[in-house]
C-alpha angles and dihedrals in degrees: 000000000000124000119260090243089063089062092046090053093045093051094245087118122044129200107236138162116286109270111202092168092056091046092052091047091051091050090050091049093049092049090049092049091047093052088050092050091055089061095054120099115237109241139127092267096053099036095090091053091050092050093045094048093044090057091047090052092054093044092051091053092049089049089051088056091047090052091052091051097050098261138120117194124207094182131068089212091054091049090056093042089057089069091066086079092068124076090208091078124074121214089244090058092049091048091049090049091050090050088049089053089056093046091049090050090051092050094047101042108018105038090253121175138212137186132247087246089057090048092053091050092048092049091054089050089049091054091053095046092044091056093048094045094047090050090055091047091049091050091047092051093047090050089053092051096047 
């Protein structure tokens, strides 16, 4: 996985003005998607939607963090690479998230499939990442207020 600075230099990430409104909207969207996911039955038919939406929830929360730190990413890889800046995330989590990015891409654009077991595992990962990312967002917003 490339470093975040690579994406800054390549233009895949732009430096922009902090966007608290966008960050809050992305958090709201991710919460809404997560609540919806919890209502879906785990089966082979629905598993791809659970995996796809789980990835989108995590990505939205990372983008919220980017918006609070004056960045806009135009690359899914760059969005994930941004998390290397935070000690809260282990390399294994970032690698799993990058693998999830590839699975989601396969589902969305290449008729890829997944199992209900995979979906359950991804949803558990999403819960963990969601908690960590929201904690960082909350700290970032409190810092801005103080």
